[in-house]
N, C-alpha and C positions, 0 to 999 in steps of 0.2 A: 415399558414406555413405546408407544406406538412411533414409526420413524417420524422424525422432525420434517417440518416443512419451513423453509426459511427463506427470506429473500434479502437482495442488496438493491437499493433503489438510489441511483444516482441521477441528478439531473444533468442533462446533455448541455450545459449552458457553460461548461469550463474542462478543464483536463482534471484528471484523477491525480490526487496528491496523497501522500503517506496516512493522513489521517482517514480518507475515504477508503483506502485500500485495508488498512486494519480491519474497519468494520466488515468489509466484504471477506477478507481472509476468514475471519473468525466463525461468520456465518457458513463459509465454505466447509471449513474444517469440522465444524459441529455437524452439518449434515452428513458430511462423509463418514465421519467416526461412527455415527448410529444409522447409516444405512437411509438416509433422507433424501429430501431434494432441496437444490439451491436454485432459486428464482432469480432471474435478473430482470429487475423492472424498471425502465426508463421513465423516470418522472419528466414527463415533456410537455406539460400543459401550458407551460410559460412560453407561448410560440413566439415572443419577440425575442427571447434571448435562447431558445433551443436551437441546435445547429445540427445538422448531419454530419458534419465533420468531428465535431465532439462524440456524437454517438459512435461514429466508427473508431475514434480513440479511445473510447471507454473499452469497447469490445477488444480492440488490440492489446491494451494494457493488460485486462484480465487474462487473455490467451496467453500472452507473453509470460505472465506470472504462474501459468498452468491452473487457473480458477475458472474452469469450464461451467457452463451453467446446463441445467436440465429443461429449464423452459425459460423464454424470453417475451417480455409482455411491454407495451407501450400505453401509458395512461392515456395518450391522445386518441387512442382506439377504443377508451371506455367510457367516452362521455355520457352515452346513455345509461350506463350503469349508475353513475354518479346522480343522473337525474332522477332515476327511480328512488334512490336512496334518500335523495332530498325531499321527494315527494312524501316517502314513508314518514319522515321526521317531521314535516310540515302537518301531516293528518293526525299524528299522535300529540301534537302540540309542543315538540320539543325543538322546532326551528320556527323562529319568529322574525316578521320584517322589522327593520329599523332604519329610520329615515335621517337621522343626524347626519350632518355633514363633518368631515374631518376636522374643520375649524371649530365647529361646536364641541365636538368630542374634546378636543385638545383644551379648549376654555375650560370643561368641567373637570378635565383631569388636572389642570393647574390649579383651580379653585380648592379641589379637596387636597391637594398636597399643601397649599399655603393654610389650610385649617387643620393640617397635622393627620388627616384622614387617608387611608389607603386609597388610590385612585381606581376604584373598583364600579364599574359600570352600573347604573343604579335601575336599570330595567325600565326606564321611563317609557320605552316603546310599548312595553305590555300594558299601559295605562292609557292608550289612545283608543278609542273607539273608531269604528268603521268610518264615519264621517270625517274625522280628524286625519286619518289616513289619505282618503279620497282627497281631502284639501292638499294635503302636501304632496301627493302624487300630480295633481293638476299645477302645481308650482314647478313641476319639471323633476321632482325628486325621485331618483331609483333607489329602492330600499337595498340595504345589505342584509344578511340574514345571520341571527346569532343561535347558537346552540344552548338551549335552557337547561343548565346545571342543576343537579339535585343538591340543595345544600347541606350536604354530608361529607363525612371523612370517607376517602376511598384508600383502600390499602391493596398492598400486592406485597409478594415476597420475590424481590429481585434477585435474580441468579447470582449477580455481582455484589451488590450493595445490601443485600438483606432484607429485613422487613422494612417496608417503606409507607408513608401515608402524607395524601394532601388533603387539606381541608377544603374542600370546593366551596363552602360559603364564603370564603375569603377571596375568591377568584372571580373575575369578570366573565360573563357569558363569552366564549369565543365565537369570532365571526367565523362562518365556514363558509358563506358565499359572498363575493364582493359585489358590489352595485352594478359591475358589469356584467354579472353573472357568471364569472369564473369562480372556480373551486380553490379554496385554500388546501395546503399538503395534508394537513392535520386531519381533514375529512375524507379527501381520496384515499389516503394511506389506509385509514380504517376499512373503507369499501373495500379495496383491493386486498388487504390482510384477510377480510371475511370470504370474499370470493374465492380466493386461492388457498383456503384453510390453511392459513399461516400458522403455526404451533408456537414458534419462539420469534420474539422481536429483538433483535440483536443489534444495538446501535449505540452512539456516544450519549455520554451523560448529559449533553445539552439538551436533551429531549426529556430529560426525566419529570420537569415541570409540566409538560404536555401530557403526561401518561395518565395522570387522575382523569382528566376531561375526556380522553381519547376512550379510557376502560368504559365510562359512561355512553361515550358513543357506540361501542362495541355491544352494549347491554341493550341500548334504545333501538338497535338495529337488528338484534335477536341473537347476539353472542356466536360462539363461545369468544371467552377473551383469552388471548395467547400469554405465554409467559414472556418476561420481561428479562433482558440482561444489558444494563446499562454500563458500559466501558467507560474508564476514566479518559479524559482527553490527553492527547500528546502536548508535551511542552518540549523546549530545546534545552540544550545542557546546562543553560544557565537558571532555566525555571520558568523562561518566559514562553508566551504562547506562540504557536506557530501559524497562525492565521495570516500574519503580514508577510508571512515567507513562504506560502505555499508555490508561489511560482517558481522558487528555485528547487522546491520539494516535490515537484510534480513526478509522476511516474515516467514521463516522456523525457523529462530533464534528467533524471537518474540513468534512465536507458541510454540516452546519448552520452553520458559520461562513461559508460562500460560498465556500471553497477551490474552483478549477477542477480538474476529475478530470486533466485533460491536464498541471496543473501537477505534481499528485502522482506521475503517471507518469513525466513528464520528469525530476523530480528524483531518485526513487528509480532510475531506470535509470542514471543516471549517478554517483551516489554510490560512491565507491570507485573509481572509474576515472580515467584522464587526460583524459577526454573533457569538454569545457566543458559546464556546465548552461546550457541554452537553452531558451527557450519553443517549443513545438510547437504546432500545432493539429490535429494527428492523430498516431496511433501509428506511422504508415509510416517516419519518419525514425527512431525508436527501433528497429524491426523492423530496419532495414537496416544497422544498426551493433552490434548486440548480439554481444559477444565475450568469452568468459569470460577469454580470455588477457589481457584489458585490464583485469580487476577485480585491484586489489591486494589484499595479505595484510592490511594494517593496518584496525582498524575503521574503518567508515564513518560520518562525523559528520552527523547529520541536526538540521538548524536549522529551529525553526518560522518564525523571521523569515525566512530564507532562502525559505521555502516561500510565506510571504504575498507576499513580493516577486515570487517568480516567477509567482504566480497573478494578480497584477495585470499583470505585462508580458505574460502568457498572453492576457489579455482585450484589451490594448491591439493585439495583433496579430490578433485574430480578425475574419475577414470576416462580414459580415452574415449571409450564409447559414448560416453555422456556429452562429449564435445565434438565428436568427429564432425558432425553434421554442420557445425559453425565454424569450423576451422577450414583454412586453404588446404588444398589437396597436396601440397607441398610437405605439409606438416605431418609427418606421419606418427606412430605410436612411440618409438624410440625417441625422437625429438620432443614430442608432448611429456613424456615421462621425465625427460632430461631437465625441462625449463619450467614446468609448471610451479614447482616451489619458488620461483622468481619472479612471477607474474604479478602485476597489480591489475590488469585487465586483460581479458582474452585478446585484444588487439597486439599486447605486447610480445604474443608468441611469434608474431610475423617478423618482430625485430631480431629475434633469436633465430628464426629461420635464415634470415641474411647473413647473420654472423656464422652460420654453420656452411650454408651454400657459397657465399661470397657473391661479388668480390668484395673485400673491406681492405681499407687501408692500416697496415699493422702499426702499432706504436712501439718504437725500439728504444727501450730503456738503458741498454747495454748490449750494443751490436758483437763486440767479441764473445760474450759469453752466449748470446743467442745462436751466433754462428758454430760455437762448440755444441750446444743443444740440438741443432739441425742436423750436426754430424753424427749425432748419437741416437737419432731416431730408430727406434726398432722397424724392421719388416713388417709388412701386414700378413695376416689379419689382424685386426685391433680389437680388443673388448674392453670393459672398464678397469680391468688390471694392467691395461698398457701403460695408463698414467703413472702409477706407483712403481712399475719396473723402471720406467724411462727417467723419472725423477730421482730415484734411489740411485741410480747410476750417476746422474749429474751431481749428487751430493758428494760421492767419492772423488769424481774427477775435478770438481771445481772447488770443493771446500764450502759452498754455499748451503744454507739452510734457511728456513722459515721463509721471512718475506723476500730477503735478498734473492733467494731461489725461485719462488712461486709467482711473485709479481711480474717481473720482467716477462715470464713465459704468457701469464694470463694477457697482458697488454698487448704483447706479439700476436697472439693466437684469436684474440677477440676483440681488440681495440677498446676494450672497457676494463675499469678498474675493480668491477665486481660483478659477479653472476652466477650462474648455475655451478655444480661440480664440474671441474674441469676432468676428471676420470669419466664423466658421462658424455661431455661434450667432445673430447679428442677423437673417438672414434667415429663420430658423426662428421667431423671436419675432414678427416682422411689425412693420410701421410702425403699426398701431393700438395694440398693446400697448407698443412702445417709446416713443411718444409719452406715453401716459398715465403710465407709470412715471417717465419724465424729469420729469412735472410732479406727481409724488408721489401718483399715484393707484394702487390696489390693481388690478392687471391680471393 
């Protein structure tokens, strides 16, 4: 197989959400696994809704997730290409003008439905002669343009869904050019895919119904037709759609919450497959295993709770070198290794840096016992064995064990009920601070 060329084609009319990113991720992984190219194509022909800030946000989110692109294109720079393709289709008789108003089309649609018939466009515009067309245009009507479908069954072997077919005889000829001259996505996408030699179109299954008509467009413009992989859509944990909740599931929102980017990619790469969702510290394990044959047909369930849990597990596995650039300079490797297993987000590491470096106000659960513990603190240097040696001595002198022994010590030394292993924290706190805290002094 020659190296694949794939594309991710968001519209810069809003923020990326998990559904968008799943398609971007699987395109990127597929290209990387087989030594291909990943194109970022901004579908920005909607000039009223497209915004530079959304374009910047899309690029920022992809970069944050590690999904760099090989080529970047904008549809707004390619209008002349669409004009040429339009003219080609008009010359071949595959694109024809229609002068019906939206109100007239809606009336016909309702009439067909009332008769129990499918609301398929009847190609009335093809029955008009030049005189009739000129009369309509003299009335001020500007035509929209429809692609004339061949009334045949279109088949393709979908990489996710298997053998697929659409009977185009039962479909309306799709509108490719609006009355104002602007182009619809289904047309510009085909032109771009041809010009950029896209080999695989990897997208959501909500585009399946467009595929038959688009295959005919590829053929009408000279082909070749790319392979298609239509991914099941994401649903929430209860099985409902995510569309109304994408504001809370934007990548920007998840980033603000402190979600780890590798957790997002690990979860989205595995959703809907038989592969277990496991934390990763790089994209390499995901590249090595991406396989559309393992993607199921059922809707993939996305759980915010599962993502949060996976994000924490991702941090727990992160080596210091992988996070050093994102940490405060005050957090060294020893502190990171001591606290990472107790973090929910990376920002939590600073809380433990404050516990170690102080000052904190200790919580005294049993002052006499803590004073005795302070008296028995060993001399430095300390290491991870110091905690066990010190507390073993306290068992013998105080008769305490279990919670009665360890809980007062943790509260005094950290002012917290739970946390990282004290054997790792104690050497980082140091003898001077430990003694002061055991004696009830802020340190």
